[in-house]
DOKEZA-316664 format. One line per 3 residues: number of its first residue (from 0); for each residue x, y, z of N, C-alpha, C. Coordinates in steps of 0.1 Angstrom, whole numbers. Each point is the difference from the previous one (the first is absolute). Layout:
residues N
NUM) X Y Z X Y Z X Y Z  ... $
END
This chain:
residues 487
0) -95 -444 -407 -5 7 9 -9 9 -6  -20 2 2 2 14 -2 -5 11 12  -2 15 -5 3 9 9 -15 -4 15 $
3) -4 -5 -8 -15 -3 14 5 -8 10  13 -8 -1 4 -10 11 7 8 11  1 13 -4 9 5 7 -7 6 12 $
6) 10 0 13 -8 3 13 11 15 3  -6 4 11 8 16 6 -9 -3 16  14 6 12 -6 1 10 4 15 0 $
9) -11 5 7 -2 13 4 0 1 16  10 1 10 0 2 14 -4 13 5  -5 9 10 -3 7 9 4 -3 9 $
12) 15 3 3 9 -2 9 -7 5 15  -3 12 -1 -2 5 11 -10 -1 6  -12 -3 -8 -11 -4 5 0 -17 3 $
15) 11 -7 -3 0 -15 4 8 -4 13  13 13 4 6 4 12 -6 1 10  -10 13 -2 -10 1 10 -8 -11 7 $
18) -8 -4 -14 -7 -10 7 4 -10 9  17 -2 -5 5 -11 10 6 0 10  3 14 3 4 7 15 -13 3 7 $
21) -10 2 -3 -14 -2 9 -2 -12 2  6 -8 -5 -3 -16 1 9 -2 16  9 7 0 9 -3 10 12 -9 0 $
24) 7 2 -14 2 -8 -9 13 7 -7  9 -10 1 16 6 -13 -3 5 -12  4 7 -5 6 2 -18 12 -1 -1 $
27) 3 -11 -10 8 -11 2 5 2 -15  14 -2 -3 4 -5 -15 -8 -15 -10  -3 -6 9 -7 -14 -6 -11 4 -1 $
30) -8 8 3 -15 7 -5 4 4 -17  4 4 -2 7 2 -17 -1 -12 -7  13 -8 6 7 -12 -8 -14 -8 -3 $
33) -9 0 13 -9 -11 -2 -17 10 -12  -1 10 3 -9 8 -3 6 -4 -21  14 1 -3 3 -2 -12 0 -16 -8 $
36) 1 -9 15 -2 -11 -8 -18 -6 2  -6 4 7 -10 -1 -4 -10 7 -10  2 15 -6 -7 3 -13 9 -8 -8 $
39) 10 -2 -2 6 -5 -13 -8 -19 -2  0 -6 8 -8 -10 1 -13 2 -6  -6 7 9 -12 6 -8 -5 1 -11 $
42) 9 7 -4 5 5 -16 3 -8 -7  2 -11 2 6 -12 -8 12 0 -8  8 8 11 17 -1 1 2 11 -11 $
45) -11 14 -6 0 5 -6 0 16 5  9 3 17 -2 12 3 10 9 -9  -6 5 -8 13 7 -7 4 18 7 $
48) -13 8 3 2 10 7 -7 -1 17  14 8 2 -6 1 16 5 13 7  -10 6 5 0 14 8 -4 1 10 $
51) 12 6 12 -11 4 14 5 14 1  -10 7 7 2 15 2 0 5 18  7 6 3 1 11 11 5 8 5 $
54) 2 2 5 11 15 7 15 0 2  0 -13 4 13 -3 4 1 -16 0  10 -5 -5 5 -18 0 11 -2 12 $
57) 0 -4 10 10 -2 8 8 -13 -5  14 0 4 12 -5 -5 -5 -14 -4  -4 -8 9 -7 -10 -2 -7 -4 -11 $
60) -12 7 2 -10 0 -14 5 1 -15  8 9 6 7 7 -16 10 -12 -6  7 -6 10 5 -15 -8 -10 -6 -4 $
63) -9 -6 7 -12 -13 -8 -2 7 -9  -2 13 -3 -6 3 -12 7 1 -11  16 5 4 7 -2 -10 5 -16 -6 $
66) -3 -11 10 5 -12 -6 -16 -6 -5  -7 5 3 -14 -1 -10 -5 4 -13  9 14 1 0 2 -11 -16 10 -1 $
69) -3 7 9 -10 9 2 2 11 0  -6 5 -5 2 19 -9 -9 6 17  12 9 8 -4 8 9 -9 15 -6 $
72) -12 1 9 -7 10 -8 -2 11 9  11 12 2 -4 9 13 -9 9 3  -5 6 6 -11 3 2 4 16 11 $
75) -8 9 -2 5 10 9 5 -1 12  -10 -3 6 1 -1 19 -9 -18 2  3 1 14 -8 -13 6 -15 3 -1 $
78) -2 15 2 -17 1 -1 -7 0 -12  7 -2 -13 -2 6 -15 -4 -17 -4  -16 0 -2 -1 -13 -5 5 -5 -13 $
81) 1 -9 -6 8 -9 -8 -11 -3 -10  -11 3 0 -14 -8 -7 3 9 -17  5 12 3 -2 1 -15 12 -3 -8 $
84) 13 1 5 14 -5 -4 -9 -15 -4  0 -8 5 -3 -14 -2 -10 -3 -10  -16 7 3 -8 0 -9 6 4 -15 $
87) 6 13 1 9 3 -17 4 -17 -3  8 -2 3 15 -10 -5 -6 -9 -7  -17 -5 13 -9 -12 -2 -8 3 -13 $
90) -3 10 -4 -7 1 -10 10 6 -14  15 0 1 6 -2 -12 0 -12 0  6 -7 11 -3 -18 -4 -11 -5 -8 $
93) -15 5 8 -11 -8 -7 4 5 -17  -2 12 -5 2 4 -10 14 -7 -8  12 -1 3 10 -12 -4 -7 -14 -2 $
96) -14 -3 2 -3 -18 0 4 -8 13  5 8 8 0 -6 11 -12 -9 12  -3 -11 0 -12 -8 7 0 -3 12 $
99) 11 0 9 -2 -5 16 8 12 9  -8 7 7 7 9 9 2 -8 13  9 3 5 -4 -3 19 6 14 6 $
102) -14 2 6 2 11 6 -3 0 20  12 4 3 4 1 16 0 13 4  -18 0 6 -2 10 8 -10 1 4 $
105) -5 9 14 -13 -5 4 -8 12 1  6 8 -9 -10 16 -3 -10 0 -5  -11 4 0 -11 4 -9 0 6 -10 $
108) 11 8 0 3 10 -11 1 -5 -12  4 -16 -5 2 -6 -7 -14 -7 -4  -13 -3 7 -9 -4 -6 -4 4 -10 $
111) 3 13 -7 -2 0 -17 8 -7 -10  13 2 4 9 -5 -6 -2 -15 -3  -3 -13 13 -4 -12 0 -9 -2 -9 $
114) -17 8 0 -8 -4 -5 0 4 -15  11 9 -5 2 3 -14 8 -6 -5  13 -9 7 1 -13 -5 -2 -13 -3 $
117) -14 -1 12 -11 -14 -3 -5 2 -9  -4 17 -1 -14 -1 -12 11 -1 -11  10 4 -8 7 -4 -9 9 -16 -2 $
120) -5 -9 12 1 -15 -4 15 -1 4  8 7 7 12 -7 6 1 -2 11  6 -13 6 0 -9 12 4 12 14 $
123) -4 1 7 0 9 11 4 -4 15  12 -3 5 2 -5 16 5 12 9  -7 0 7 0 9 12 8 -5 14 $
126) 10 5 1 8 -3 12 -4 8 11  -3 0 18 -4 12 3 9 -1 16  2 10 8 8 -2 11 -10 -6 11 $
129) -9 6 0 -9 -6 18 -16 2 -7  1 -12 -1 -19 2 -1 -11 8 6  7 6 15 -6 4 7 -5 20 -1 $
132) 13 3 -9 -1 12 -6 -6 1 -11  -9 -8 -5 -2 6 -15 -15 6 2  -3 9 -7 -14 3 1 -8 -11 -6 $
135) -11 5 3 -14 -7 -4 1 -2 -13  1 9 -11 1 2 -13 12 -7 -7  10 0 2 8 -10 2 0 -15 2 $
138) -4 -2 8 -2 -14 6 -11 -10 -12  -7 13 -2 -9 -8 -7 2 -3 -16  9 15 -4 2 -3 -14 10 -14 -1 $
141) 7 -3 11 11 -16 1 -11 -8 -2  -11 0 1 -12 -12 1 -4 -1 -15  5 9 -11 -7 -1 -7 6 -11 -13 $
144) -10 -1 -8 5 -19 -11 10 8 -8  10 -11 1 9 6 -7 15 7 5  -1 5 13 8 6 5 9 -7 14 $
147) 10 -7 -1 7 -6 11 6 6 13  -2 -1 11 5 8 11 9 -9 11  6 1 4 8 -6 14 10 12 7 $
150) 1 -6 14 0 5 9 22 0 0  7 8 3 14 0 -3 4 -10 8  -5 -3 8 5 -11 13 -4 -17 -6 $
153) -9 0 -13 0 -7 -8 12 -3 -8  6 5 -3 18 -1 -6 8 3 4  -1 6 10 16 2 7 -5 -1 16 $
156) 12 -10 9 -6 2 12 7 13 7  -13 8 7 7 6 9 4 -1 14  13 8 7 6 0 6 -6 10 10 $
159) -1 -5 13 -5 11 10 6 7 8  -3 14 2 13 7 3 1 -3 23  14 2 1 -1 -2 15 -1 15 8 $
162) -7 -6 6 -4 18 10 14 0 8  1 14 3 11 5 3 -7 -2 18  9 -5 9 -3 -1 13 9 7 10 $
165) 7 10 -6 5 9 7 -5 15 -2  10 9 4 0 15 -5 6 3 -10  7 -9 -9 14 5 -9 -9 3 -16 $
168) -9 -2 -2 -9 5 -11 -7 13 2  -5 -1 12 -8 13 5 8 16 0  12 -6 8 9 12 -1 7 2 -9 $
171) 3 -12 -10 8 2 -18 -7 10 -10  -15 -3 4 -12 11 -9 3 13 10  -1 -1 15 -1 13 4 12 11 -2 $
174) 13 -8 2 13 6 -4 -2 3 -14  -5 -4 -9 -1 6 -12 -2 10 0  -17 4 3 -8 9 1 8 13 9 $
177) 5 -5 11 7 13 6 14 4 -7  2 -7 -11 7 8 -11 -2 4 -10  -15 -2 0 -4 12 -8 -11 -12 -15 $
180) 5 -9 3 -3 -14 -13 -14 0 2  -8 4 -11 -16 -7 -4 -1 -10 -1  -7 -12 8 0 -11 -1 -9 -5 -14 $
183) -10 6 -4 -3 -1 -14 6 4 -15  -7 -3 -7 5 10 -14 12 -10 -2  8 8 -9 13 -7 -6 14 7 10 $
186) 9 -10 -6 12 -3 13 4 16 0  5 1 3 10 11 4 10 5 13  15 -3 0 7 1 8 3 -13 3 $
189) -4 -11 -4 4 -11 1 -2 -8 14  -16 3 0 -8 -8 12 6 -12 -1  -1 -9 -10 -1 -15 -1 16 -7 6 $
192) 10 9 -1 11 -1 -1 3 0 13  -5 10 10 1 4 16 -4 -11 7  -14 -4 -6 -6 -14 9 6 -12 -1 $
195) 7 2 -13 11 -15 -6 7 1 10  7 12 5 15 0 11 -6 1 10  -9 1 7 -6 0 10 -5 -15 6 $
198) -1 -9 -9 -1 -9 3 -17 -5 -1  -5 12 -5 -19 0 4 -2 -8 -12  5 -1 -15 -2 -7 -13 14 -7 2 $
201) -3 -13 -9 4 -11 -2 15 6 -10  -8 7 -11 10 6 -10 -6 13 -7  1 9 -10 2 7 -4 -15 -1 -10 $
204) -7 -11 -2 -10 -4 -12 -8 10 10  -12 8 -11 -6 13 2 -14 -10 5  -1 -13 -6 -17 -6 6 2 -1 14 $
207) 13 -4 9 1 0 14 0 11 6  1 14 -6 -5 10 6 -12 1 1  -10 -1 -12 -12 1 -3 -9 -11 9 $
210) 5 -8 -1 -6 -11 12 -1 7 14  10 4 6 2 7 14 -9 8 -2  -3 13 -8 -8 9 -1 -11 -5 -2 $
213) -7 -13 -2 -9 -1 -1 -8 -3 14  12 -10 6 -4 -3 14 -1 10 11  6 9 1 0 15 7 -2 10 -1 $
216) -7 3 -10 -5 12 -4 -14 3 -6  -1 10 -3 -17 -1 0 0 18 -8  -10 -6 -9 -1 16 -15 -10 8 6 $
219) 0 13 1 -7 9 6 -4 7 -14  -15 5 -6 1 5 -9 -4 15 1  9 9 -6 -4 17 3 -7 2 -12 $
222) -10 7 0 -7 5 -13 5 13 -6  6 8 8 8 11 -4 11 2 7  12 -6 -7 11 -4 2 5 11 -6 $
225) 10 11 -2 7 11 -5 12 -8 -12  -4 1 -12 8 -2 -7 5 12 -14  11 0 -2 2 9 -11 2 -1 -14 $
228) -13 8 -3 -5 -5 -12 13 10 -11  -6 -6 -16 13 5 -10 3 14 1  -13 8 2 3 16 -2 8 4 14 $
231) 5 -7 11 5 0 12 -9 7 13  -11 -4 -2 -10 6 10 -5 -15 2  -1 3 15 -9 -11 8 -14 -3 2 $
234) 0 -14 -9 -15 -6 -2 0 -10 8  -15 -3 2 -5 -7 15 2 -15 -10  0 -12 7 6 -16 -8 -11 -6 11 $
237) -1 -13 -3 -3 -9 9 11 -10 -1  4 -3 12 13 -7 -2 -1 -11 15  4 -7 -3 2 -13 16 12 4 4 $
240) 5 -1 15 10 3 8 5 -16 4  9 1 4 4 -20 3 4 6 17  -3 -2 9 4 2 14 1 -15 11 $
243) 10 -1 9 -5 -10 7 -11 -1 8  -1 -12 -4 -11 -6 10 0 -2 14  -6 9 11 7 -2 9 -11 0 8 $
246) -3 -17 0 -6 -8 15 6 5 13  -9 -1 10 6 2 15 15 -3 -1  -1 -16 0 15 -10 1 9 9 -5 $
249) -2 1 -16 15 13 -7 -1 13 6  -10 4 4 1 12 7 11 -1 11  -5 -8 11 7 -1 12 15 -9 -2 $
252) 4 -8 -13 12 3 1 8 9 -7  -9 10 -7 9 14 -5 5 6 15  -10 2 9 0 10 12 17 -8 7 $
255) -3 -13 2 8 -7 4 17 2 -8  -2 -2 -12 9 5 -7 11 14 3  -13 6 -3 3 18 3 6 -3 16 $
258) -6 -1 9 6 3 13 12 -9 2  5 -9 -7 14 -8 2 10 8 -10  -2 5 -9 12 8 -7 1 11 6 $
261) -10 5 8 2 15 5 7 -2 13  -4 -15 8 6 -1 10 16 -2 -3  1 -7 -7 17 -5 -6 9 13 -4 $
264) -10 8 -8 8 17 -2 3 6 9  -6 -2 10 4 4 15 10 -2 9  9 -10 -2 6 -5 6 13 -6 -6 $
267) 10 5 0 8 -1 -4 9 -11 0  1 -2 11 4 -19 8 -11 -13 -10  -13 11 -5 -10 -15 -4 -7 -5 7 $
270) -5 -11 1 -14 -5 9 3 -13 -5  2 -11 14 -1 -12 -3 -14 -6 -2  0 -13 -2 -12 -6 2 -7 -2 13 $
273) -10 4 -1 -8 -3 16 -1 14 3  11 11 -3 -3 15 7 -10 6 -7  -3 -5 -10 -16 5 -8 -8 7 8 $
276) -7 15 1 -10 2 8 -10 1 -8  -11 11 2 -9 0 -3 -10 -5 -8  -4 -11 -11 -10 -7 -3 5 -14 2 $
279) 17 -1 5 7 -10 -1 -4 -9 15  -6 10 11 1 -3 16 -3 -13 1  -10 -7 -8 -6 -11 4 -1 -6 -10 $
282) 12 -2 -10 5 -5 -11 3 -12 1  -5 -14 -5 7 -11 5 13 -6 -11  6 12 -5 8 1 -9 0 -5 -16 $
285) -15 -2 -1 -5 1 -12 2 13 -10  -5 9 6 -6 13 -3 20 8 0  7 -1 5 14 4 0 4 -10 -11 $
288) 0 -13 -1 5 -4 -15 -3 6 -13  -10 1 -1 -12 4 -10 12 15 -4  -7 7 11 7 15 -3 13 1 -3 $
291) 12 -6 9 14 0 -6 4 -6 -9  -8 -11 -3 3 -7 -13 -5 12 -15  -7 5 4 -2 13 -14 9 11 2 $
294) -1 2 11 9 13 2 15 -2 -7  7 -12 4 11 -8 -5 -1 -1 -16  -9 -3 -6 -5 -6 -14 -1 13 -8 $
297) -1 12 4 1 15 -9 13 6 8  5 -7 3 18 7 5 -4 11 11  -7 4 9 -1 9 7 6 -7 15 $
300) 1 -13 4 8 1 9 10 -12 -1  9 -5 11 9 -10 -4 4 -5 16  2 -7 3 2 -8 12 18 0 6 $
303) 5 7 7 12 -3 2 9 -9 9  10 3 5 7 -14 6 -7 -2 14  -6 10 3 -7 -1 17 -14 -5 -5 $
306) -4 -3 -13 -14 -3 6 -12 10 -5  8 8 1 -11 14 -2 -5 4 -15  -12 5 2 -1 6 -18 5 18 2 $
309) 5 1 -9 3 14 -1 -4 4 -16  1 16 -1 -3 6 -11 9 -8 -13  -6 -4 -11 14 -1 -6 1 14 -13 $
312) -12 5 -2 2 14 -6 -2 9 8  -5 9 -12 -6 14 10 -11 -2 10  4 5 13 -14 -4 4 -16 7 -1 $
315) -8 -10 9 -6 8 -10 -12 2 15  1 14 5 -4 1 11 -13 2 0  -8 6 -14 -9 2 -4 -10 -15 1 $
318) 2 -8 -1 -2 -14 -7 -9 0 -8  -14 -7 0 -6 7 -9 -11 0 -2  -7 6 10 -9 8 2 -3 17 5 $
321) 8 2 4 6 14 3 -6 10 -11  7 -2 -11 1 11 -11 -9 -6 -9  -7 -5 -2 -12 -5 -4 -14 8 9 $
324) 2 0 14 -10 7 10 -1 13 -7  14 9 5 5 13 -3 -5 8 -15  1 -11 -10 -6 2 -11 -13 5 -1 $
327) -5 -14 5 -18 0 -1 -2 12 15  2 -1 7 -5 9 9 1 17 -2  14 5 -10 1 12 -1 -8 2 -14 $
330) -4 -7 -6 -10 0 -10 -18 2 1  0 -12 10 -15 2 6 -2 14 9  10 3 10 -6 8 2 3 16 -8 $
333) 6 3 -7 1 6 -11 -18 3 -7  -1 -14 -5 -14 0 -8 -14 6 11  4 -7 13 -8 10 12 -2 14 2 $
336) 12 1 0 4 19 0 -6 7 -12  0 -5 -11 -3 7 -10 -16 -3 -8  -5 -13 11 -13 -4 -7 5 -4 -11 $
339) 2 -8 -5 4 -3 -15 1 -17 5  -2 -9 -16 7 -16 3 13 2 -5  6 6 -6 10 0 -2 12 14 0 $
342) 13 -1 -3 5 11 -6 10 -1 -4  6 14 -13 9 -2 -9 8 -10 0  7 -13 -9 6 -8 6 19 7 1 $
345) -3 10 -11 16 10 3 2 8 12  -14 -2 7 5 6 17 4 -7 9  -5 -14 -2 6 -10 13 10 -2 7 $
348) 12 3 -11 14 1 5 5 10 10  -8 12 -5 3 11 5 -4 1 15  -13 -4 0 -6 -6 13 2 -7 11 $
351) 7 -10 -4 9 -10 7 14 9 3  5 3 -6 16 11 0 -5 8 16  -13 7 3 -1 11 9 4 -7 12 $
354) 0 -15 1 3 -2 12 6 -17 3  1 -4 -11 7 -10 -6 -9 -14 8  14 -10 -3 -6 -12 5 11 -10 2 $
357) -2 -8 17 4 2 7 9 6 8  10 -6 5 10 9 6 15 4 -4  8 10 5 12 3 -6 0 7 -11 $
360) 16 4 -1 2 12 -12 -9 -10 -10  2 -8 -2 -9 -4 -16 -14 -2 -1  -5 7 10 -16 -1 0 -5 11 -6 $
363) 9 11 -10 -5 5 -10 3 -3 -12  8 -6 -2 12 1 -14 -11 -8 -6  2 3 -14 -7 1 -11 -2 -17 -4 $
366) 13 -2 4 1 -17 -5 -10 -10 10  -3 3 14 -10 -8 9 -11 4 -8  -2 10 1 -16 9 -4 -7 -9 -11 $
369) 11 0 -13 -9 -6 -13 3 -15 0  9 -10 9 -2 -10 1 -10 -7 5  -4 7 12 -13 1 6 -9 2 -10 $
372) -4 9 -2 -12 2 -14 -1 -9 -6  15 -4 -7 -5 -11 -10 1 -13 8  6 -5 11 -10 -12 7 -15 0 0 $
375) -2 12 7 -19 2 5 -6 -5 -17  8 9 -10 -10 -5 -13 1 -13 -5  12 -7 4 -1 -15 -4 -9 -9 10 $
378) -4 5 12 1 -5 11 -21 -1 -1  -4 12 -7 -14 2 -1 -5 8 12  14 8 10 -7 8 7 -7 17 -7 $
381) 8 -1 -12 -5 17 -7 -1 -4 -13  -6 4 -11 -5 -6 -12 -3 13 -7  2 4 -14 -6 13 -8 -10 -1 -7 $
384) -9 10 4 -10 -1 -13 -1 16 -5  -8 7 -10 -4 6 -7 -12 6 3  0 11 9 -10 12 6 2 15 -13 $
387) -12 -2 -5 -3 10 -6 12 3 -6  7 -11 -8 10 2 -13 14 2 8  2 0 10 15 -2 8 0 -10 8 $
390) 11 -4 2 5 -11 7 -2 2 13  -5 -10 8 -3 5 16 8 -16 5  6 2 14 2 -14 9 -9 -1 10 $
393) -5 -11 4 -9 -2 11 3 -15 4  -5 1 13 1 -11 11 -10 -3 0  4 -16 -5 -13 -12 3 3 -8 10 $
396) -10 -6 4 -1 -8 11 13 -14 2  6 2 6 14 -13 -3 -2 -3 16  2 -18 -1 1 -8 10 18 9 8 $
399) 9 5 -9 11 3 8 0 9 6  -8 11 0 -3 12 6 -11 -1 9  -7 -7 1 -12 -1 9 1 -2 17 $
402) 14 -5 3 3 -2 15 3 19 4  8 7 -9 0 15 3 -12 3 1  -7 2 -11 -14 3 5 -8 0 10 $
405) -3 -12 6 -5 -7 7 10 6 9  7 1 7 11 5 12 -3 14 -1  -1 9 -11 -1 15 2 -13 4 3 $
408) -12 -7 -6 -13 -2 6 -3 -2 13  7 -13 8 -5 -3 12 6 11 12  14 6 -8 6 10 10 -6 11 -4 $
411) -6 5 -7 -7 11 0 -15 -2 10  -5 -10 -1 -10 -2 12 8 2 13  8 -7 5 3 0 8 4 14 5 $
414) 4 6 -11 6 18 8 -11 7 -6  -11 -3 -2 -8 7 -1 -9 12 7  2 4 10 -2 7 11 11 10 -1 $
417) 9 -5 -7 14 10 4 8 4 -10  -11 0 -11 8 3 -14 1 19 2  14 -3 -7 4 16 -1 7 3 11 $
420) 4 -9 9 5 6 15 11 -10 3  16 3 6 10 -5 1 0 -10 12  0 -16 -1 1 -5 6 13 -8 -1 $
423) 6 -3 10 19 -9 5 -3 -14 -10  13 4 -8 -3 -12 -8 0 -12 8  8 -6 9 0 -12 9 -17 -4 2 $
426) -10 11 4 -10 -4 5 -10 -4 -14  6 6 -11 -8 -5 -14 8 -18 -3  15 -1 2 0 -11 2 -6 -11 3 $
429) -1 5 15 -9 -8 8 -10 -6 -6  -10 11 2 -12 -2 -8 -2 -11 -12  12 2 -8 -1 -9 -10 4 -11 5 $
432) 6 -1 9 3 -17 5 -8 -5 7  -9 10 6 -9 -8 10 -13 -3 -13  1 7 -10 -11 -9 -9 -3 -10 -6 $
435) 18 1 0 3 -18 -8 -3 -8 9  3 2 12 2 -10 11 -7 -13 6  -16 4 -8 -5 -16 -1 -2 -2 -18 $
438) 5 3 -5 -2 -5 -17 14 -9 -2  1 -11 -7 7 -11 -5 9 6 -10  -7 10 -7 5 7 -16 -1 13 7 $
441) 13 9 4 2 11 7 -8 13 -12  -6 10 3 2 11 -12 8 7 -1  8 5 14 11 6 -6 11 -3 5 $
444) 3 -15 2 8 -6 -5 6 -6 9  14 -8 4 4 -4 7 9 3 9  5 12 1 7 1 6 0 20 0 $
447) 10 6 10 -4 11 -2 7 8 -12  10 -5 -6 7 2 -13 -15 -1 -15  -6 -9 2 -12 -1 -5 -10 12 2 $
450) 1 3 14 -12 14 -2 7 8 0  13 3 -5 6 13 -4 2 4 -13  -5 -15 -6 -1 0 -14 -8 9 -1 $
453) -16 -5 2 -12 2 -3 -1 16 4  8 3 12 -3 19 2 8 3 -9  12 -3 -7 10 6 -10 -9 1 -12 $
456) -5 -9 -4 -7 4 -11 -12 10 -3  -12 -1 16 -5 12 -2 3 9 3  14 5 6 1 10 1 10 4 -15 $
459) 4 -6 -7 7 4 -14 -12 0 -11  -10 -4 4 -15 3 -10 -7 10 5  1 10 12 -7 13 8 -11 -9 5 $
462) -1 -8 5 -10 -3 8 -4 -3 12  18 -1 10 2 4 13 10 10 -3  8 6 10 15 9 1 0 -8 14 $
465) 15 -6 0 8 -6 4 14 5 4  2 9 11 11 5 4 3 4 14  15 1 7 5 -1 13 -8 -7 6 $
468) -8 -12 -6 -5 -12 13 -15 4 2  -6 8 -10 -11 4 -1 -9 -5 -10  -10 -4 1 -8 0 -12 -16 8 -1 $
471) -4 4 -14 -9 4 0 -9 -5 -9  -10 -7 1 -10 -6 -8 -7 11 -9  1 5 -12 -6 10 -7 -14 -5 -6 $
474) -7 10 2 -14 0 -6 -4 -9 -20  -6 -8 1 9 -2 -15 -13 -8 -9  -8 7 -9 -10 -10 -5 3 -14 2 $
477) 11 -1 -4 2 -16 -5 -2 -13 15  6 11 11 -2 -6 15 -18 1 3  -8 9 -4 -12 3 2 -11 -10 -9 $
480) 8 -6 -11 -7 -11 -9 -1 -11 8  7 -2 13 1 -14 9 -10 0 3  -6 -15 0 -14 -1 9 0 0 15 $
483) -12 15 5 3 1 15 1 10 1  7 12 -10 4 9 2 -11 12 -5  -4 10 16 -8 9 -6 6 11 2 $
486) -1 17 -13 4 6 7 -2 13 10 $
END
């Protein structure tokens, strides 16, 4: 055997798995085994070197690599490209006399390497994850004489992901956000373990997590995200954020989940099936089943001996929306007062502490406020940017807070002629109920408790004053920005 008979397999694992997930398919251990088998065959059973580059390898993938003696090549993060690392390896093997390179990638950054290998007389085989995602330049390069290419699906069968027909996956990711977990980026705080515990994922294989994230989230690019530099100062960098992709149906499910957990939290004796109100009034049972299944899965509720659903852990009287509305309203109102797009990040907690979040003695607790801020960041209700070299917090548009903003603007319109005047609270609540009477989806909520919640968030955010059963709608630039308002 001569050195020229030796082959090498170089896998850009992040690029491959991303392409597989984008096709709606699962990432599985068998794909590693089949890649090795294929590469060994095309190299004439002389595949002597194998490398896979990625930020992290899931347990089942790591076992497959160990079984096939594939060397792991870690990179700094999921965002870092593996092209430089694998190119350096390829050049080392080229100078060592290796003649056949099997490259697994769809990244056009590998074009110079492929051209160099081809020019030096090497055999080059390229395996890509999704032909639809290849750039035009990369696709044309693959058609060059002497370059063999094929789709990963021609090597290993791909298994379609099964869609989640309930709320369990949606609530699983939302609950992670409520706990302050960032859905994108590196694993922190055992996201995967929690989802497996809740039976959202079948196991702790992180590929299942990224498959779920690919299904239910979207990436939002922030061009001036605040990142601490090596000198300790804040600098602006372009970063992607991963948030739930909230279609109307998913947002409706979150509203139902929010209502159900608040209703159960408010009843010591629990709520029996068929007794849920609000968005469940015209339910045929399907919505109740989805919501109850999700809340039971994450451990918030349980069924007692009387077949009623009761709280299984600390009550969630604030549900999933009020704390987000409060953080958003506080920040947005302050920005309008200051006529600025953001406020210093270190001032946000103190602003919230002035009037608290929710009700009761815990409304101004440091723990509740910090949890709300952490939740708002993870959910995309607030974000940090760099303004004039300082770290500022802003309130981007979010489907989760749009219902509150619409309710505030509508109430501002309804009371536009009585701004600054005391109005009986009962009259305001009735005006809110009347405005929703003809709507299939109410703007102010399903009942008096919901309408009180809107007023509470407005009052805590200095948009209105509510005391002694009297409401005073404050004149505010945010309210004036509503369509149809005139000074």
